[in-house]
C-alpha positions in Angstrom: -6.0 163.7 2.5 -4.8 165.1 -0.9 -4.1 162.0 -2.4 -7.0 160.6 -0.8 -9.5 163.1 -2.6 -8.0 162.5 -5.6 -8.0 159.0 -5.4 -11.8 159.1 -4.9 -12.0 161.2 -7.8 -11.1 158.9 -10.1 -14.4 156.6 -9.7 -16.0 158.5 -12.8 -13.4 157.1 -14.9 -13.4 153.7 -14.2 -17.3 153.3 -14.0 -17.6 155.3 -17.7 -14.0 153.6 -18.9 -13.3 150.3 -18.6 -17.1 148.7 -18.6 -17.0 145.2 -19.7 -19.2 144.7 -22.9 -21.3 142.2 -21.5 -22.2 143.7 -18.3 -21.5 147.3 -19.5 -25.5 147.7 -19.6 -25.4 147.2 -15.4 -22.0 149.0 -15.1 -23.3 152.3 -17.0 -26.3 151.8 -14.3 -24.7 152.0 -11.3 -22.2 154.6 -12.8 -25.2 156.7 -13.2 -26.7 156.5 -10.0 -23.3 157.4 -8.3 -23.1 160.4 -10.4 -26.9 160.8 -8.9 -25.4 160.6 -5.4 -27.3 157.1 -4.4 -24.8 155.5 -3.4 -26.6 152.4 -1.8 -28.3 151.8 -5.2 -24.4 151.9 -6.7 -23.9 149.8 -4.4 -26.4 147.0 -4.9 -25.8 147.3 -8.7 -22.2 146.2 -7.9 -23.6 143.7 -6.3 -25.6 142.2 -9.0 -22.4 142.4 -11.2 -20.7 140.1 -9.1 -23.1 137.9 -8.9 -23.7 137.9 -12.6 -20.5 138.7 -14.1 -17.4 137.6 -11.8 -14.4 137.9 -14.3 -15.8 141.9 -13.4 -15.1 141.4 -9.8 -11.6 143.4 -9.3 -12.9 145.9 -10.8 -16.2 146.0 -9.5 -14.9 145.7 -5.9 -12.3 148.2 -6.2 -15.7 150.5 -7.0 -17.5 149.2 -4.7 -14.8 150.2 -2.2 -13.9 153.9 -3.4 -18.1 154.1 -2.8 -17.4 153.0 0.3 -15.3 156.0 1.1 -16.8 158.7 -0.6 -16.8 162.0 1.0 -19.8 162.6 -0.3 -21.6 159.5 1.3 -23.2 160.7 3.5 -22.9 156.9 4.6 -19.3 156.7 3.9 -18.3 153.1 5.8 -14.5 153.0 6.1 -14.6 149.9 7.1 -16.3 147.8 4.3 -14.4 149.9 2.1 -11.1 148.0 3.4 -12.6 144.8 3.3 -12.8 145.8 -0.3 -9.4 147.0 -1.2 -8.0 144.1 1.1 -10.5 141.3 -1.0 -9.7 142.2 -3.9 -5.8 142.4 -3.0 -6.7 138.1 -1.6 -8.1 136.7 -4.5 -6.8 138.6 -7.6 -3.0 139.7 -7.2 -2.6 140.1 -10.6 -5.0 142.9 -11.0 -4.9 145.9 -12.5 -6.3 147.7 -9.6 -4.1 146.3 -7.1 -1.8 149.5 -6.8 -4.6 151.5 -6.5 -6.6 149.3 -3.7 -2.9 150.1 -1.6 -2.7 153.8 -2.2 -6.5 153.4 -0.9 -6.3 151.1 1.7 -3.0 153.4 3.1 -5.2 156.8 2.9 -8.0 155.8 4.2 -6.2 154.0 7.7 -4.6 157.5 7.9 -7.9 158.9 7.7 -9.5 156.5 10.6 -6.1 157.5 13.1 -6.5 162.0 12.4 -10.8 161.4 12.8 -9.5 159.5 15.9 -7.5 162.1 17.3 -10.3 164.6 16.3 -12.6 162.8 18.3 -10.2 162.7 21.1 -9.2 166.4 21.0 -13.0 167.3 20.2 -13.6 165.2 23.3 -11.4 167.1 25.4 -12.3 170.4 23.8 -15.9 169.5 25.3 -15.0 168.6 28.9 -12.6 172.0 29.2 -15.8 173.7 28.3 -18.0 172.1 30.4 -15.7 172.4 33.4 -15.9 176.1 32.1 -19.4 176.3 32.3 -19.0 174.6 35.8 -16.6 178.0 37.0 -18.4 180.2 35.1 -21.7 178.9 37.1 -19.9 179.0 40.9 -18.6 183.0 39.6 -22.1 183.6 38.9 -23.0 182.3 42.2 -20.6 184.0 43.9 -21.2 187.2 42.6 -24.7 187.3 43.1 -23.3 186.7 46.8 -21.1 189.8 46.9 -23.7 191.2 45.7 -26.3 190.3 48.4 -24.2 191.2 50.9 -23.4 194.7 49.7 -26.8 195.7 49.3 -26.9 194.5 52.7 -24.3 196.8 54.1 -25.5 200.1 51.7 -29.1 199.3 54.1 -26.9 200.0 56.7 -25.3 202.7 55.9 -26.5 206.1 58.2 -23.5 208.7 57.0 -24.2 210.0 53.3 -21.7 210.3 50.3 -20.1 212.9 50.3 -19.2 212.7 46.0 -21.0 212.0 43.3 -18.7 210.6 40.0 -20.2 210.0 36.4 -18.2 208.1 34.1 -19.9 209.1 30.6 -17.8 206.4 28.8 -18.6 203.5 31.2 -22.0 205.2 31.1 -21.8 204.1 35.4 -22.4 207.1 38.7 -20.4 206.2 41.8 -21.2 207.1 44.9 -18.5 208.1 47.0 -17.6 208.6 51.1 -14.1 209.7 51.5 -12.9 208.1 48.7 -14.9 204.8 49.7 -17.1 203.3 46.4 -20.3 203.6 48.3 -22.4 201.6 45.4 -22.6 202.2 41.8 -25.1 202.5 39.2 -25.5 201.9 35.4 -27.0 205.3 33.7 -28.4 206.5 29.7 -27.1 209.6 29.1 -27.8 212.6 27.1 -28.7 211.6 23.3 -26.0 213.0 21.9 -23.0 212.6 24.4 -19.5 212.7 23.1 -18.3 215.7 24.2 -18.8 218.7 26.9 -22.4 220.3 26.8 -22.2 223.9 25.1 -26.1 225.1 24.5 -29.2 225.4 25.2 -31.2 221.9 22.9 -26.8 220.7 21.9 -28.8 217.2 23.7 -25.6 216.7 25.9 -24.7 215.9 28.8 -22.1 218.6 31.1 -17.9 217.8 31.9 -17.1 219.3 34.6 -17.0 219.6 38.6 -20.5 220.9 39.7 -22.0 220.6 43.1 -25.8 219.6 44.0 -27.5 222.2 44.0 -31.5 221.8 44.6 -33.8 219.0 44.1 -37.0 217.8 43.2 -39.1 215.3 45.7 -42.3 216.2 43.1 -40.6 215.5 39.6 -42.0 214.4 36.3 -39.0 212.1 36.7 -39.0 210.6 39.5 -37.5 212.6 42.2 -34.6 215.0 40.5 -31.4 216.5 42.1 -30.3 219.2 40.2 -26.7 219.7 39.0 -25.5 223.1 39.2 -24.9 223.3 35.6 -23.2 225.6 34.3 -20.3 226.4 36.1 -17.8 229.7 35.2 -16.1 227.4 32.5 -19.3 226.7 30.7 -21.1 230.2 30.6 -17.4 231.6 29.0 -17.5 228.7 26.3 -20.4 229.2 25.4 -20.1 233.8 25.9 -17.5 232.7 23.0 -19.6 230.9 21.1 -22.2 232.8 20.9 -24.8 230.8 22.7 -27.4 230.2 25.5 -25.3 227.6 27.6 -28.8 226.3 28.7 -29.5 224.3 31.8 -31.7 221.9 33.9 -29.4 219.3 33.8 -30.2 216.4 36.8 -30.0 213.6 38.1 -33.3 212.0 37.9 -35.2 208.1 37.3 -38.0 208.0 34.9 -40.5 209.3 34.0 -43.5 208.8 35.4 -46.0 206.3 34.1 -42.7 204.6 32.8 -40.8 203.0 36.1 -41.7 199.4 34.0 -38.9 200.0 31.9 -36.6 199.5 34.7 -32.8 198.8 34.2 -33.7 198.3 30.2 -34.0 202.1 29.6 -30.7 202.3 30.4 -29.7 200.4 26.5 -29.6 203.6 25.2 -28.7 208.1 25.9 -32.6 209.0 25.4 -32.1 212.4 27.9 -32.0 216.3 26.7 -28.3 215.7 29.1 -29.0 214.5 32.3 -28.2 211.2 34.0 -31.8 208.8 34.1 -30.8 206.3 36.5 -34.3 203.4 37.6 -36.4 205.0 39.8 -35.6 202.6 43.2 -31.8 203.2 42.2 -32.8 207.1 42.2 -34.5 206.6 45.2 -30.9 204.7 46.9 -29.4 208.3 45.4 -32.1 210.9 46.4 -31.2 209.2 50.1 -27.4 209.6 50.4 -26.9 212.5 47.9 -27.4 216.1 50.1 -27.6 219.3 48.5 -23.8 220.2 48.5 -23.0 217.4 47.7 -19.9 217.6 45.2 -20.4 216.4 40.9 -17.5 215.0 39.2 -18.7 214.4 35.3 -15.9 212.6 33.4 -15.9 212.5 29.7 
């Protein structure tokens, strides 16, 4: 390809420095049109030179071949370029452009072969992508079926959860019974979520082991389960820091009037340290998590 491009770049030399005086004006016009990127007009001008100045035919054929194959020519035509070079070699065996025409023919054939290989590989890639998309669609449909079945099983459950696992980094709340996962939920945390809660107003969600010690069916945040923060370790840390540990850490739904936000609320951590889910999810959690349930909050 490098030789091909180099070969193509010799055109200005031929068009500018080898013009015959008897057709120099037309050659200059063709050269000017080529340099402007008007390749169709340049080719038309070359055809005029061929018609009126047959003594320059070999040079014009070479220049036409280069123009047809020029990489910047949006309408390049390798077949027409080959026809020009082949005609030059057949009709003008003693032409000074014969050797360069041979080189151009070789390079064009190489480009054509490579283009065909690229096209073949691209076709394979497109087919593979289509097959992958088809498989992805099948996986999505199967996942939807699994989720629907899981939802049906969940609605049939009567046994409450005995543990709530909250994983802060994963933004995930999981209900468990005897170690079996009942259901998982996507959550939002305090606005400053990294690290354990240390003091009042730090907007951090606690880390540690707690229990659900009370519930509020008339919460401003659509139902709320109170977590027994601060525990002894939290209180000790706060005393050492000389600060208030804070409190009122809940698992709750969305603030009254904001229910339409739905699952999009979890795209940002917006609470003051609580754990938030959608209203529908909170109704499920409220139903399956009795007072006294263990709550483990991991980093």
